N, C-alpha and C positions, 0 to 999 in steps of 0.2 A: 738302242735304238735312239734311246734323244745324244747318247754322246757322242756321237755316232755323225748325227740331224748336227750337236752342238761345235765338233772337231769339225768338220767342214763348213762353217758357219765361219768359223773361228779364222781358219785358212784360206778362205779368197775373200773373207775382210783384211786382213792384214795380207794378202799378197794385192788386192788391186788397186789398195789407199795405201800400203804402206810406205809409198817416195810421199805422199803429202802430209802423211803421220810426222816422216823424220823431220821435215822441214818444220813442222810445228814443231813439233821437240827442238829441233837445234835451236832456232830463232825465242822459242819459250826461254830458253839455256840463258840468252843471252840477255833480257830482259830480265832478267832476276831482281837486278838491283840498280832495273832505270834509272829511277826517283836519286837516289843517295847517289852515286853515281855523274847522272848528267847535273845536281849541284852541287859536290865535291868537285867536278870540273869549272864548274864555274865560277868558284869564287875559285882554286888557282887562278883565274884569269883576271881578278881583280884585287886594287887595296886591298890588305889590311884595314878594319873598322878599330886601332888600338886604343884611339882616348874614348874613356867615357862616354856615351851619348847623355847628358845632363837633359836634356830637351830638344820633341824633336819636332821637326815639320809637319806643318800639318798635309792631310793626305793633298788637301785642292793645292798647295806650294808646292809637292811632289807632282804633280799631275801635270801640273804649268811646267814645270823646269825640264818635265822629261819633256813633255810633247814641243817647246822651243828646239831643248834638242837635236830631238828628231825631228825636224826641216815642218814642223807645222802639222805632224800625222797625230790618230787623232787616237787615245788609247781607247784599250776594251777594260781593262780590269786595271785594279793596282793592290799588289797586298802586302804588311805590314806584317811584320811578325816579334815576339812579344819579347826574344833576346834582342838586345837592344846592339850586339855588338854583329848583326844579321843587317844585309840588303834591304834597302825596299824593292820592288820588285814592281816593276812596270809594264802591263803587255802589250804588245802592239797586233793580235792577231798575230795574222800568221808572218808579216812582216816584222817578228819580233820583239825581243825584250831588253826594256836597262834597267839599271840595278843603278840606285842613288840612295848616299850617303843621309840614314833615315835624322841626323843631329845635322846638318851642312847643306843637306839638299845640292852636294858636289855628284856629276855623273861620274861611277868609277867604271861604268862599260858594260857592253852587251855580253856579256860571261863566255861558255866556251858552244861558237858556233860547230864545229867539228864534231861535239859528243852529242849536240840537238840534231844533226846530220845525221852522225852512225845511228841510233836508236829511233829516230821516225823513218830513215831507212830500212831495219830491221822491224819495226810494226808492220811496216805496209806491207811485207815478204810474210812476217804472222798473219795477217788478216787478209790479205788480196793478193800476197805471190808478188808484190811489186805494180798489180795490173794499173794502168789511165787507163783515164777513161770510159769508154762504153764498157771496155776489156775487165775494169774493176770491178763491176757485178755480179757477171759471171765468174770470175777467178776466185772472189767472195765467198760463190750460192758450191765452189767445186770444196775451199776449204772446212766451208759446214762442214759438207758430206762426209768428208773425213774426220773430218772431228764426231763426229755421231756415230761413224764406222770403229773410229777410236771405241767410242764407250761401248759398242758391242764385243769388239776383241779383252778389254777387260773387264765384262760384266761373262762371257762367254768362260774365257780363262779361269776366272774364278771357279767356277765349276771342274772344269780339263785337268787342273793341278793336282786333286784326288784324285792319290790311289783306288783301282777300280774295288783293291780290296784292302779295308782302313787298318793298318797295325802301327804302331809305332815307330818300329824299323823303317818303315814304306816314308810314312811322312816327316822324319826326322831329314831322311835323306833329299829332299826335297825344299826343307825350311833353310839351310845355311848354305856357303861354300864349301865345293868339295876339291881338295891338290890336288893334282896325278892328271888331270883331266886332259885332252885334246880334241880335237875334233864336232863329231857330236854330240854325245858326253858332255863335255866342254860347254856349247850352246846349249843345251837342254838342260844344265844344270841350271847356268846363270838366268835362262829365260823361267825357269819356274823361279827358283827362290826372288830377282828383280820381282816379280810380278805378283807372286804374293803378300809382298813385306811393302808395294807398292800399291794395290787394288784398293785399298778403302781411298787415301789419299786422291788418287788416278780419278776414281769418280765425282769424286770433290771437284777436281780441277778440269775435268773434260765436259762435266753435267753442266756447269757454270758459265761453260765455253758455248755451252749451245743455247742458254739464257740467254746469253748476252747479245747470238749471232741470230736468233730467230723470236721472230716477231711473239711467233703461236708458243714457242715454249719460253719464254716472256709473260705471257698470257696466264699458261698453264701456272703457272704458280701465285697468281691472285685466284685462280678458281681451285687449285686445290687448296687455300687456307680460307674458299666457303667468301672471297670479292670477286665482283664487275672487274677485269679489264681496266683501268683509265683510260680515253679516247689517247687517239695519236692526233702528235702534232704535222699539219700537213704539210707535204715540204715545202720547205721554202717558207716555211710560214712560223708563228711564235702565240708563245699561249698571250691572251692579250694581259696589260698587266707586269708580264715576266720580265726582267731583264735577261742581256744575253752575255752568252763565256766568249762568244767567238770575234767575230770580223766587224760587227754591224755598228754603225757610224754613229755614235753619239756628237753633240753639239759640241762645235770647238771649245763656244761661251760657255759652256756647261760641265767642259771638262776640265777649263784652267778659273772653275770658279773660285773666288780670292775669299780666304781665310776668312770663318767667323768674325765677325764686329759685333761689340758693344750693341747693343741700342739705345738708339737718342732717345733723350725723356725729352718732352713735352713741359711746356710751362705751366706750372700747377694749376692755374685760372683761365687757361686758354681753351680748356671744354676739348683739346686735341686727343684722339688715336695714335698716342706713339708706334711706327710703323715698325712692324716686324722682324725677326736678324732673318740675312737670307740663308739659303739652305746649300748646307754645304755639304762633301759628304765625310768633313772633321768630325762634326755633328752626329751624322751616320754611326764612326765608327766610337764615339764615345758610348754614346745607346749602344751599340751592340756590343763590346766589349763589356758594357758592365752587366751583362745576361748571362755572361757565363765569364768569372774573375778568373779562374786558372786556362783561358785562354792562348796558343802557342804560336795563334795566325788567324789575319783575320784579311777576310779582300774583299772588296765591291767589285763589282761588276758594272760598266760605266753602261746607264740606257741607250737604248735607242730615244729619238728627240719627241715621238710621238708616246713614249712609254712611259704609263703611267704608275709603276712602283718601281723601288732600286733595289737589287739585290746582294747585299752583304749577308756573305760562309763563314762562319766561324768553329776553328779548328781548334779542339786539343789533344788530336790526335796525332799520329804522321802524316796525317792529309792523304791517306788512303782506309780509313776506319770509317766508316759511314756513324760508329755506334759513337763516335766520338764527335758528328760534327752536329751543327745547327744551322741555319737557314731565318733569317732576318730579313722584310719587306719594310720598308718605306714608302712614302708617300711622296715623289719625285716633286711633287710641287709644294707640298707643304715642309717635308720631314721628318713627320710623324710618323710615329711607329705603326706598322698598318700590319702586322701580321710575326708571329715568331714562333717558329716548328724544330724544336729539337727532335733528336731522335725518336724518345721518347714519345710523342706525342703523333705517330708516325702511326699507319695501321698496320697488322700484321702483314698482311700480304708484300708492300711500303718496304716494312722493313727488311723481309725475307731476299725482298728482289735487290737492296740496297745490300745487302753482304756479300748475296750471290755476287757480283757486280766483283769486289774486288777476295774473292774466294778463291778464287781461280787463278791472281796472281799468289794468293795469302796472305797478300798485303790484310790482309780482315785480321789476323794476325800478330798485322808488325812486324819485325824482324827477323821474328820465330819462322811467326809464318812466309816469310819468305825465301828465307834457308829450306824448310818440309818442301815448299813447292819447286823447290828450284831444283833440291835433290832429288826428289820424285820427275820430275822431264828431265835430269839427267839419266836414270835408270828408264824413261820410257824410252831414250837412245839406244840402252845397249835391246833392249827388251824386240823393237823394230828389226836392229841390226841380225841380232840369233834369228829370231820370229820368219826372217827372209832367207838367214842361211840355211837356217834346218827347212825347213822350202823348197831349197833349192836342192837340196840334196834328198831330198822324199821324191823332186820331181827328175833327180838325174837316174834314182833307181828304179823311180816308176820305166820309166824309158829303155831300162838299159833290162829290167824286166822284158819288154815290149819285143826290143832284138834279139834278144836270148830267145823267144817262142819264137819269132819271124824264121831266125836258124832254123829253132828246132825241125817247124814243119817245113820248110825245105828239103833237110836231111831225111823226113821222112819220107817226103813224095817225094823223093830220088832214088830213096831206095828199094 
């Protein structure tokens, strides 16, 4: 009885959500190496940094040069890399990026607009079926529901693949691909084999997708570990004192602050207090990287004019591994260190939630995880196609049997 219920639940969920799940799977495969491919495409559009960079230009000077080169528009962030052969990146929110030579400050270019546009469009299809305006929220609820139904499919499939009578011969028949099959037998074999081997990774990918997409699922993560979910930021608002990574405007004067200068010394017998050094982003970067000597990238989020703190993010991983990241907050007024928050200092709930964010893409495990997630997502495309094919064949047989019974009933009544 239970097996019958699970079968029909599996069948109905697959038929109802199959097309959307197929869309999510195809776009998911296309996004497998998004960061690496976009970065590669960017560098192909820029002149190579061949000469060794002996001395770097300060973050403040780079921001000033980028602001001038971009017609006075205000930057939203700057990213510097430990590898001196990598260009500095100045972001202008949704208005694009500029890459600068870390040693000379020369503007190298804006990178590959085509690559970023392609991946942005694919992400829009993956998240909300390319919806715009008011339709975006509605379509996001559709993809979210399809993702949940995919989780139901994977969980019920883990039970349904088991033979009714367990024996090694029957189990072995669905553990690996069999040659010489066609039609229903081939689809059934592929559906079972790929479902068995991809079940556990798919659960991680799909469940973490629900955590990303649904506030209640995100809150559930905290409750499971015994923590109260953090308060949510109101729409359009920002936490007090937090920096911004979006398109918020920071003061132009702050964006093009001069490089740190030496304190001017007052005469020893004057009794005057020497003025403090100006607050610079370069000073914040220097103080931040000292906290993580093995850093690979450091990003300064330029604060809004009324923000009390400036956030600097340190990364010693691939950029999508929260266990290798840390945030540092500085007073925007004085430049003093206000808070250092490495991954180990987070609560258990926050750690799990951050890890789940990048479990969905496999990036939490680096290139290996991305590749594994991409292969599993590719397998899910075959699962959807073979599942729909099996459902169509089942429906065709059912309609055929019904038609045969109708013909038989007519023959009986006329005889």
